N, C-alpha and C positions, 0 to 999 in steps of 0.2 A: 726629529728624528734622531737617537743616540747616533754616535758615534759608532756604538755596538750595532743599531740595527743598520747602519750604513753600511757597514763593512759584509755584514749577515747579507745584506742586499747588490751587495756585487761580488762576492762571492756564487752567489745563487745563477746571477745573472751571467756570471763569467763560463757557470757549468754547463749553462745551456748554451750557448756557444760554440762551446768545446763539444757538446755535443752535437750541435747541428754542421759542426766542420767535419767531424768524423763521418757523420750520412755521408758530406758529398765528397770526400778523399774515398771511401772507402766502394762508391762508386765510380769507375775508373773511365775515365772519355780522353783517350790519346784522341789530338785533332782528325786523325786522316782516317780514324775507325766511325764513319755515320752511323753507324748501328748503336756503338759504344755511346757516340753524343750524342745520339735520341736518346741514350735508357737515363744518360746526365739530365737530361732536360726536363724529363720526368720529375726527377729525385728537386731538383732545383726549381722547378715549377708550385710542386707540391709544398715546397718550405717557404718561397715566397709570398704563396698562396697564405697559408698560416699566419705569415707575419707582419703582411702587407693587407688583408681580408679582399683581396680581391684574385681571380684566376689572371694570369697573365695570355696574349694573346700570343700564339706560337707562329711563327714564320718559319717554313720549311723553303730554303733556295738550293737548288742543285744539288740537294739530298745532305743540307747543312741545319741544323736544327736552331734557333735564336728563337729567347722570348723578349718578349716586351709589353710593359705597362704602362698605363697614362692613363692619369689622373685629371678628371676639369683638361682646362687649357694650360700645355706642357709651357713650363720658364723655367725649366732646370731640368738638365740629365743625368741622369745618373748610370754611369757605363762601365761593365763590367765583361768578365766572359768565364764559361766554364768548361773549354777544352784546356788540353794540357801537351807537355811535351811527351811526357811518360807512355812509353807502348804498354798495353793491356796485359798485366802478367808482373808488372811494378811492383805491387802490393809483397808478391812474397820477398824480395830482397828488401825493398824498405815500403816493412807497416808500418802500419798508424802505430803512434805513442805520443802520449806527452810527459817529460821529464826537466826537472829544474826549469818550471816556467818555457817549456820550448814543446811547442806540437811540430810532429814529424811525419812526412808520409807524402804521396806522389803530387804535386799539386796545392798543397798547403802553402806555399808562398806568394805561388804565381800561379791561380789568383782566388781560390775557393778562398781564403780566411776574407778577400777583399767583397766575397759576396757575401758572407754571412755578417762582419761587420757592416754592408750596407745596407741589408736587412733589419739587424737588428736597431740599425740606428733612427733606419727611417719608420720605425714602428713607434719609438721610441717621442713623433712627432705630433700634435696634437689635429694636426690634418697632412695630408696628401696632396689638398689640391695646387695645381699647378706640375707637378712630380711626374717624371716621364724617368722610368729602371727599364735600359734594354742590356740582356746579358747576352752576348754572342757566342757562337761554338766554332769560330774558326781563328782566333788572333793567333795563335800562334803559328798559323799559316802566313799569316798577313793578311788577314781579312779579306779573302779574296771576293766571297760573297758575300759578306756581310757590312763592306765600305758604303756603297750607296744606302744601306740602311741604315748605319751611324750618320752619314751627313743628312740623311731625311730628317731623319729622327731629331739631330743638332742646331738642322736649321733655322735662324730665327731667334733661338734661344738668348736666355741670357748669359749661361752659364753653363758649363759642361764639367760634370768630376766622375774622373777616372779612380776606379775602387781598387787598383795596382798596390802591391805591398810599396812600402814607400823605400829610400833609402834608405841608408846606414845613417844610424842616430834620429831616425823620425822625420829628414826634414822634406819639406814642400817644393814637389817637382812643377817647375814653372818654367820647364822648358825642355826642350828633347833634339836630338842631334837629328839630322837629314837619314832616312834611310834609303839602303840601293837593295838591290838582290838580284843574281845572276845566276844563271846555270850555262854551263861551259861543258862543254859537248866534243871528245875528241876522236874520231873516226879512223882504225888503222886497219888494219887487214890480216886476218885470219890466218891461222896454218895449226897444223898438229905439233902438240910442243917439243913434242919425244921425237920425232920420224923426220920433220921439213922445218924447226923454228924460225930457219934463216931465210923461208919463205914468207914469214908472215911479217906485220910492221905493227909493233907491238902499244896498244894505245894505250897500254895502263905505263907504261913508262914515258909516254909524251904528258901522260897527266901528270906525272911527280915531279918532272918538270917544268909545268906550267902550276902547277901549286906553289913550288918554291916561289917562284916567280909573283904568283900572287901574292902571296904571303908577305913579300916585301915591300908592298903597295902603302901600306901602312905608316904612320908616322908619331906614333902617340896620342895626337888628337882627333883623327883620323886611322878608323881598324877597319881594318879588310881581313875576314878572317874564312877558310875554306873550310867547309865544314862537312855535310853528307858528300861521302865519296863513293864510289864503286865502278867495277871494272871486270871485264870479261865475262864468257857463260859456263868455264867448266874449267877443270883443273890443270886440264893436259889441254888446253884450247888458247895458242896466243891470242890476246884481247883485241876483238873488233873496234871495240867501242870501250869507252872509258867517260865519268861524267863525274863532276864536282857542283854541288852550293855554292855559292860566296855571300855571305852578309858584309854589307859595309854601313857604316856610322861616321856620318859628317858632322864637322862643327860649324859648314857654311856651306852655301851655293855652289861658288869657284870649287872647294875641293870637291864637289858631287859630279862636276862635270870632268875635274880633270881627271878623276877616277874612271868617270864612265870613259874617256879616251883611251886611258890606259888598257882599260877590259878591253874594247873594242880591238884595239891593236894589238894585241896577242896573238903571236907568231910561231908557229910549229918549229920545231928544234929534229927532230928525226924526219928526214927521208923517206915521203910518201904518207905521212898524214896530214888530216885538216882537221880544223878549228869552229866550232860555233857554235859561238854568245849569243844569247838571248837573256832577256832580260831587262832591269837597270833600274834607275831612280823609282822608290815606290811611295816614302814620303817626303816632305821638303822637311827644312828646320823650321822648328818652332821656335821664336823669341819672345820672352816676355813684353809685353807692351803696360809704359805705366799706367792705372787708372785716373782717367781726370781728374784731375787736382790735386794729384799724389806728386812729390817730388822727386821720388826714388823709390826703388822696392825695399822690400827687407832686407835689414843684410844678412850676407852668404852661409852664413847657419841656418836659416832658414829654408833655403833654396839648394838645388841641385838639379842634375842636368840625367834624364831618362835612359 
């Protein structure tokens, strides 16, 4: 095949992959919207069936739709997810586009492009015997319904490949930090904000103190990030409740345990408020292990943390 024919074939394949990516991106799939995730699953299933030559097994767990393809006796798992962090309607402000070699749109990077790459790469194999493909629908929430399914699908296999986007520079991810997830609930006392605010105990103000404390727990290697927060029930009412979600990433088990102790030791600043902390370690640290017969892992330029 000539260089011109090779270039033409490559361009044609890229066009097909971009068309498939556009199809997935235009079907919004916000994790918390089970109907949207179900619609997305139909699109992913059809695309996978076209490229892999087989329909997936749809798996519905607590309202969340997951998809699994199994070819022969699995030896390798190819893992991905089709849910995104983008609320329905995000396409209006972040429309699908391709410009200067960059595709944009809700979920392009994490991780609909990975699904397209997985389907096209597998379709190019002479045989899919021994491959299991699992596409989950709640990864962005911490895989609450799919964790056991992932463990079941991966158990006893030789390898598992996660088709998330690579780190900057295209490095292969061979390790990941441990993950913890917390919800902090502050209880106060409601009162009319205009007539008698002094009779209330402002849970929102207490939460602000706690957020500043929590944000100080990180040290660079360990990240502790207050994320989704809310307080109150109406504009003219002293908030009786306030809450914040906290995302924690740690480089070792000792750090994970230390942050857990500090989260559970949070104490109120304002008299009359109470704090409840739920959650905890969600994923352990994953370190690379040298393969048998290998003296070392590839150079740092080919590795990264997830």
